[in-house]
C-alpha positions as CSV (number, residue, x, y, z in Angstrom):
1,M,-5.7,-87.3,99.9
2,L,-8.8,-85.5,98.4
3,A,-8.6,-85.6,94.8
4,A,-6.9,-82.4,92.7
5,P,-10.0,-80.2,92.4
6,N,-11.6,-78.4,89.6
7,I,-12.9,-74.8,91.2
8,M,-15.9,-73.6,89.1
9,M,-18.8,-72.7,90.3
10,S,-21.3,-70.8,87.8
11,S,-24.0,-69.4,90.3
12,I,-23.6,-68.8,94.1
13,S,-26.8,-70.0,94.7
14,E,-26.5,-73.2,92.6
15,K,-24.6,-76.3,94.3
16,P,-20.6,-76.3,94.7
17,T,-18.7,-78.5,92.8
18,A,-17.5,-81.5,93.4
19,S,-14.4,-80.1,93.6
20,L,-15.3,-77.0,95.9
21,E,-17.3,-79.8,97.9
22,D,-13.8,-81.5,98.6
23,Y,-12.5,-78.3,100.0
24,L,-15.4,-77.8,102.7
25,E,-15.1,-81.5,103.5
26,A,-10.7,-80.9,104.1
27,I,-11.8,-78.2,106.1
28,A,-14.4,-79.6,108.6
29,M,-12.0,-82.7,108.5
30,L,-9.3,-80.6,109.8
31,K,-11.1,-78.5,112.1
32,K,-12.0,-81.8,113.7
33,Q,-8.4,-82.8,114.0
34,G,-8.1,-80.0,116.1
35,G,-5.4,-78.0,113.6
36,K,-5.8,-74.1,112.7
37,V,-7.3,-74.3,108.6
38,T,-4.7,-72.3,107.1
39,V,-4.0,-72.2,103.1
40,T,-1.0,-74.2,103.9
41,A,-3.0,-77.0,105.6
42,L,-5.7,-77.0,102.6
43,S,-3.0,-77.3,99.9
44,K,-1.5,-80.4,101.7
45,S,-5.0,-82.0,102.2
46,V,-6.4,-81.8,99.3
47,G,-2.9,-81.8,96.8
48,V,-3.0,-78.9,94.8
49,K,-0.3,-75.3,95.0
50,K,-1.3,-72.9,97.3
51,P,-2.9,-70.3,93.8
52,S,-5.5,-72.9,93.3
53,V,-6.7,-72.7,97.1
54,Y,-6.7,-68.7,97.1
55,R,-8.5,-69.3,93.9
56,A,-11.3,-71.9,96.3
57,L,-11.3,-69.8,98.6
58,K,-12.6,-66.9,96.9
59,R,-15.4,-68.7,95.3
60,L,-16.6,-70.1,98.4
61,S,-16.5,-66.9,100.3
62,E,-18.0,-65.4,97.3
63,A,-21.4,-67.8,98.3
64,D,-20.6,-67.4,101.5
65,L,-19.3,-71.1,102.9
66,V,-16.5,-69.9,104.1
67,I,-14.7,-66.9,106.0
68,H,-11.1,-66.4,105.0
69,E,-9.1,-63.0,105.4
70,R,-5.5,-63.0,103.7
71,Y,-3.2,-64.7,105.4
72,G,-5.7,-65.7,108.0
73,D,-7.2,-68.8,108.9
74,V,-10.0,-70.0,107.3
75,D,-13.7,-71.4,109.1
76,L,-16.9,-72.1,107.8
77,T,-19.6,-70.3,107.6
78,P,-22.6,-72.3,108.9
79,K,-23.6,-72.9,105.6
80,G,-20.5,-74.0,105.2
81,T,-21.0,-76.2,107.8
82,R,-24.5,-77.3,106.9
83,M,-22.6,-78.1,103.1
84,A,-19.4,-79.8,104.6
85,D,-21.4,-82.0,107.3
86,E,-23.4,-83.4,104.2
87,V,-20.6,-84.1,102.0
88,C,-19.1,-85.6,105.1
89,R,-22.1,-87.5,105.6
90,R,-22.3,-88.7,102.2
91,H,-18.5,-90.2,102.3
92,K,-18.8,-92.0,105.2
93,A,-22.2,-93.6,104.2
94,L,-20.0,-94.6,101.0
95,F,-17.2,-95.8,102.7
96,S,-19.1,-97.9,105.4
97,F,-21.1,-99.6,101.9
98,L,-17.7,-100.4,100.3
99,T,-15.9,-101.4,103.1
100,D,-18.3,-102.6,105.5
101,I,-20.6,-104.5,103.0
102,L,-18.7,-105.1,99.6
103,M,-15.6,-105.1,101.6
104,V,-13.7,-103.8,99.2
105,D,-9.3,-102.6,100.4
106,P,-9.9,-99.2,102.4
107,E,-7.3,-97.5,100.4
108,I,-9.6,-98.0,97.2
109,A,-12.8,-97.3,98.9
110,E,-11.2,-94.0,100.2
111,Q,-10.6,-93.3,96.4
112,D,-14.3,-94.6,95.3
113,A,-16.2,-93.0,98.0
114,C,-14.5,-89.6,97.4
115,S,-15.6,-89.4,93.6
116,M,-19.3,-90.9,94.3
117,E,-20.6,-88.8,97.1
118,H,-20.5,-85.9,94.6
119,A,-22.7,-88.0,92.0
120,L,-25.7,-89.9,94.4
121,S,-28.5,-87.8,95.7
122,R,-29.9,-86.9,98.7
123,D,-32.2,-89.6,98.6
124,S,-30.3,-92.3,97.1
125,I,-27.6,-91.5,100.2
126,H,-30.4,-92.0,102.8
127,R,-31.6,-95.0,101.5
128,L,-28.2,-96.4,101.3
129,E,-27.8,-95.2,105.1
130,R,-30.9,-97.3,106.0
131,F,-29.3,-100.7,104.0
132,I,-26.1,-100.2,105.4
133,S,-27.6,-99.9,109.1
134,L,-29.9,-102.8,108.6
135,V,-27.3,-105.5,107.5
136,M,-25.7,-104.5,110.0
137,E,-28.2,-104.3,112.9
138,C,-29.6,-107.8,111.1
139,Y,-26.0,-109.3,110.5
140,P,-23.7,-107.9,113.7
141,G,-20.5,-109.3,113.7
142,R,-19.2,-112.0,110.3
143,P,-22.2,-112.9,109.0
144,D,-22.4,-115.9,106.8
145,W,-23.6,-113.6,103.9
146,E,-20.3,-112.5,103.5
147,D,-18.4,-115.8,103.4
148,I,-20.8,-116.9,100.2
149,F,-20.7,-113.2,98.9
150,N,-16.6,-113.6,99.2
151,H,-16.7,-117.0,97.4
152,Y,-19.1,-115.6,95.0
153,V,-16.3,-112.8,94.0
154,K,-14.0,-115.3,93.7
155,H,-15.3,-118.1,91.8
156,G,-18.3,-116.4,90.1
157,R,-20.8,-118.9,91.3
158,D,-22.5,-119.7,94.4
159,D,-21.4,-123.2,95.1
160,R,-24.3,-124.3,97.8
161,K,-27.0,-123.8,95.3
162,I,-25.1,-126.0,92.8
163,K,-25.0,-128.4,95.5
164,A,-28.6,-127.9,96.2
165,H,-30.1,-128.3,92.9
166,R,-27.8,-131.4,92.0
167,D,-29.0,-133.2,95.4
168,R,-33.0,-132.4,94.0
169,E,-31.7,-134.1,90.7
170,S,-30.4,-137.2,92.9
């Protein structure tokens, strides 16, 4: 579930707030799941009451990001689709980094990715995606460094380095 949003957006030409991006992401996810995107579905997905959804849709509509007639389904405009795709891409990259590289529990990673996706620049996300791609391409499966990292997280040290240092001193 996405975080309960704060829907402020000071200008139509500005980047939407994190909460409005959450609505765009939720709309895109609901569309991808094949269901109708309704105020009720958005309310459940985002975890807010329907009046909050109506206020957010009004702001998104004013920004030419969604099409919504009262009591009708919600759809993304081409501009809204591009923005939603970008938010989903950032979320996916962060979730992958947290779960596949740092081995964070998926539930925690989901919450963290949702928070982080709004804060990082496009350039940082692009570099993160390239890093994930490099790691997954160069170390397919379960690489040795994951075991080393897990040990380091658990014990705060790399015993292999300590052993190698002791061996050199002997």
